[in-house]
C-alpha positions in Angstrom: -31.4 37.8 -13.0 -29.4 40.3 -14.9 -27.7 41.4 -11.6 -26.2 37.9 -11.2 -24.9 37.9 -14.8 -23.5 41.3 -14.3 -21.6 40.4 -11.2 -20.0 37.4 -12.9 -19.1 39.5 -15.9 -16.2 40.8 -13.8 -13.5 38.0 -14.1 -12.0 38.7 -10.7 -15.5 38.2 -9.0 -16.1 35.1 -11.1 -12.7 33.7 -10.0 -13.5 34.3 -6.3 -17.0 32.8 -6.6 -15.6 29.6 -8.2 -12.9 29.2 -5.6 -13.0 26.2 -3.3 -11.9 26.2 0.3 -10.5 23.4 2.3 -13.1 21.6 4.5 -12.7 19.7 7.7 -15.1 17.3 9.2 -15.1 14.7 11.9 -15.5 11.1 10.7 -15.8 7.9 12.7 -12.9 5.5 12.3 -15.3 3.1 10.6 -15.7 5.6 7.8 -12.0 6.0 7.0 -11.0 4.9 3.6 -7.8 4.6 1.5 -6.6 7.9 0.1 -8.3 10.1 2.7 -6.3 12.9 4.2 -6.6 13.1 8.0 -5.3 15.4 10.7 -4.1 13.2 13.5 -1.7 14.0 16.3 -1.2 17.6 14.9 0.0 16.2 11.5 -1.5 15.6 8.1 -1.7 11.9 7.1 -2.8 10.1 4.0 -4.4 6.7 4.6 -2.8 3.9 2.7 -4.6 0.9 4.2 -7.4 0.4 6.6 -8.9 -2.8 8.1 -11.0 -4.0 11.0 -9.8 -6.6 13.5 -12.0 -8.3 15.9 -11.0 -10.9 18.4 -13.6 -13.1 20.1 -16.4 -11.2 21.7 -14.5 -8.0 22.2 -15.0 -4.8 20.4 -13.5 -4.3 17.0 -10.2 -2.5 16.6 -9.3 -0.6 13.5 -5.7 -0.6 12.1 -4.9 2.4 9.9 -1.7 2.5 7.9 -0.8 6.0 6.8 2.0 8.2 5.5 2.8 11.4 7.4 2.7 14.0 4.7 5.4 16.3 6.2 8.0 13.6 6.7 7.0 10.8 4.4 7.2 8.2 7.1 4.8 5.3 7.1 3.0 4.6 10.4 0.5 2.1 11.7 -2.0 3.1 14.4 -4.7 1.1 16.2 -8.0 2.8 17.0 -11.0 1.7 19.0 -14.4 1.7 17.3 -15.7 4.9 19.0 -12.8 7.1 17.8 -13.5 10.1 15.6 -10.8 11.6 13.3 -10.6 14.9 11.4 -10.9 14.4 7.7 -9.5 17.2 5.6 -10.4 17.9 2.0 -7.6 20.4 1.0 -7.8 23.1 -1.6 -5.7 22.5 -4.7 -3.4 25.2 -6.2 -1.3 24.7 -9.3 2.0 26.5 -9.4 4.9 26.7 -11.9 8.4 25.9 -10.7 10.5 29.0 -11.5 13.9 28.0 -10.1 15.7 26.3 -7.2 18.1 28.3 -5.1 20.6 27.4 -2.4 23.1 24.6 -2.0 23.1 21.3 -0.1 20.1 19.1 0.4 18.9 20.9 3.5 19.3 24.4 2.3 17.7 24.2 -1.2 14.6 26.2 -1.7 12.1 25.8 -4.6 10.6 29.0 -5.8 7.1 28.6 -7.3 4.8 31.1 -9.0 1.0 30.8 -8.5 -1.6 31.8 -11.1 -1.2 35.5 -10.1 2.6 35.3 -10.3 3.1 35.6 -6.6 6.3 33.8 -5.5 6.1 31.0 -3.0 9.3 29.6 -1.4 9.2 26.0 -0.2 12.1 24.0 1.1 13.0 21.0 -1.2 12.6 18.7 1.9 8.9 19.3 1.7 8.8 17.7 -1.8 8.5 14.1 -0.4 9.8 11.6 -2.9 11.6 14.1 -5.1 15.4 14.6 -4.9 15.3 17.3 -7.5 12.6 19.5 -9.1 13.0 20.7 -12.7 12.4 24.3 -13.7 9.2 24.7 -15.6 7.5 21.7 -13.9 4.0 22.0 -12.5 3.6 21.5 -8.8 0.2 21.0 -7.2 -0.1 22.3 -3.7 -2.7 20.9 -1.4 -3.5 23.5 1.2 -5.6 23.6 4.4 -6.2 27.4 4.7 -2.7 28.7 4.3 -0.8 25.6 5.5 0.6 23.3 2.9 -0.5 19.7 3.4 1.0 17.9 0.4 2.9 18.7 -2.8 2.7 16.7 -6.0 5.0 17.5 -9.0 3.5 16.7 -12.5 
């Protein structure tokens, strides 16, 4: 028992032990719900609306309305009842906005600092719904391994 307490006395080991990692699992289209993040067609999507549609004696079809998280575009896709999709539960990482560099909408880069003060550079175009980002703001990065899925500014 004392060995476990001793291992967690080191703050770095305790931080690694409490760290979450993004998970992926296949779910049937019947289990998809609003707010889920899915990996579909090589893109990350967040479900906005989901409903079943059945016509006559035929098999049910499922309509899923989602936002593409890299472009912000809204799409509607129709799936058959036997389809499986990849559900992603991303890891959250809070960062502090240090500064914005560059000029022009396409060339602006937001520089963030994570909890260990490592710099992360992300194009402003990835901040969907934000035309500007203020210095000192907190940005939450949702990551799947090292790939950024979604960014929310608080």
